[in-house]
C-alpha positions, 0 to 999 in steps of 0.5 A, a space after each residue: 529525488 530518488 538519487 538523493 534517497 539512494 544517497 541517503 540509505 547508503 550512509 544508514 546505519 545497520 542499527 539504531 543509534 540514540 533513537 528517539 522515543 517520543 509519544 509513549 506515556 504511561 497511558 498512551 501510544 501516539 502514532 501518526 501519519 501523513 496520508 492522501 485524504 484529497 484527490 482521486 486517491 483520497 477515498 481509497 486512503 480513507 479506507 485504510 485508516 478506517 481499517 487501521 482505527 477499527 482494530 485500534 478501537 477494539 484494542 483500546 476497548 479492551 484496555 489497550 496494550 499493557 494499559 496504554 491507549 493507542 491514538 492515531 492522528 493522520 494529516 491530509 498532504 493531497 499526494 503532495 510530497 512537500 506537504 507530506 514532509 511539513 505533515 510529518 515534521 508537525 506530527 514528530 515535533 509538535 504532536 510528539 508521535 511514537 512513529 509514522 505508521 502506514 503513511 501513503 505515496 511513493 513520492 511521499 515516502 521518499 521525501 519523508 525519509 531523510 526526517 525519519 532519519 533525522 529524527 531517528 524514529 521509525 516509518 512502519 507500513 508505508 503504503 508503497 512497494 517501490 523497489 528503491 525503498 527495499 533494495 537497500 536496507 534501511 533500519 528505520 523502515 518496516 514494510 508490511 505489503 509485499 512489493 510492486 516488483 513481486 505484483 509486477 512479476 505475478 501479472 506479466 507472468 500470467 499474461 505470458 502463460 495465457 500467450 498474450 503477446 500484445 500488451 499495453 501499458 497505462 499509467 498516471 505520469 506521477 511518482 507512483 506511475 512512474 515506479 509501477 511502470 518501471 517495475 512492469 518494464 523490469 518483469 517484461 524483460 524477465 518474462 521476455 514479453 516486450 510491451 506494445 505500448 506505453 501510454 500516460 496522461 498527465 496527472 495535472 490535466 489528464 486527457 483520457 480521451 487521448 489515451 483511450 484513441 492511443 489505446 483503441 489505435 494500438 488494439 492490445 489484447 490486455 492493457 495494465 493499468 498501472 495507477 490507482 483512484 479514479 484514474 484508473 476507472 476513468 481510463 477504463 471508461 474511456 477505453 470502453 467507449 471505443 472499439 477496443 476490447 482489451 483485458 484488464 489488470 492492475 496493481 494492488 492500489 487499485 481500489 475495489 470501491 472506487 471500482 464498484 462505485 465507478 464502473 458498476 457491472 462494467 467492472 466485470 473481468 477486471 483483474 487484479 494483483 491483491 497482497 492480502 487474502 481474500 475477505 471471502 475466506 473466513 477460515 483465515 483468522 485475521 479475516 474472521 476478526 475483521 469482519 466481525 470487528 466490522 459488523 459489530 461497529 456497523 452491521 450494514 457496512 460493506 467490507 473493503 480490501 483497501 480497509 482490510 489492508 489497514 486493519 492487517 497492518 494495524 493487527 501486526 503493528 499491535 502484535 509487535 507492541 505486545 510482544 515487546 512488552 512494558 519497556 517500549 522503546 524505538 529500539 526495544 520494538 524493533 529488535 523485537 520485530 527482527 527476532 520474531 520469525 515468521 508472524 503469520 495470520 493465516 496465508 498472509 505471514 511477514 518475516 523481519 531480520 536485522 538485515 531485512 525489513 522487507 515483510 510479506 512477499 504474498 501476492 495473488 490475482 483475483 478477478 472481478 466476478 458477475 456480483 462485482 467481487 474479488 475472486 481469487 
């Protein structure tokens, strides 16, 4: 699939020719996405959508963007790339959305890109950090989050600086897992830190006990857990039942909400790459805005890193819509974003150009503390 994707990208034009301009009316802007709402990653993905809708609802309550209300439709693909294609086609052809916003999954993104090109519409802020989508320019795709390569480099560099020499990698044998493992391999070669072992599980029938036994046998000082959802926590639970006591590192796709719920106090010490600023730092305007809107809507709600990521994606999109003005088309929005220069929300910033839509490179490492919160 990725080979076909690369071939597709090689023939992509560098400008938007006869772009599709559905989904914008006098009083509405329609957005849509195929996302993972069921299965191990479902709870985390739902948080992305909640964060985006929190911002959209606030914007709509203030009259929308130039009088246009933002409508956001998500359809569950259950982490199935073919279903993602079917959902995306429905959103574009039946629901007539203006763009695909904040869709999820690496394999799913690869699967829908031919349709994005065919329909000449935009894909804004897909939840994937795979390098294959960034190394070759695609005029129809705007990334927001940092790439997995940035995260892998940060993690492996930290391990090398700490003098770790016995490092293992755990991943689920699916599109996401293979992508993360591939980025880690590149980082290990750059840092000259070879991995002690690579341990994987079948996504359809994961044997966490066997993975834990393999980890116990290898006795690593640290394990980089290259997955998300409950696969992340199920593996750590299994290893914690053995004699192995490695440090655990993870990517930003690991949900703190799932980690807190599943591991509770045993989550202490896990180190995660983060591609958004700390929710503790209320001096950052976008953090303060998110927390204020969340508390106004649900006074007892707990802030969520995944929800905040969805909020920031929506905040950037709305910024682009406002800067574009009333004459909103695929071409005018793209040109606005490419010509905007740096768009900063405190420490988090993005910058696009006519030849680069890669967005942010912001990555920090954070550790789960005794209270179950991330400390940067």
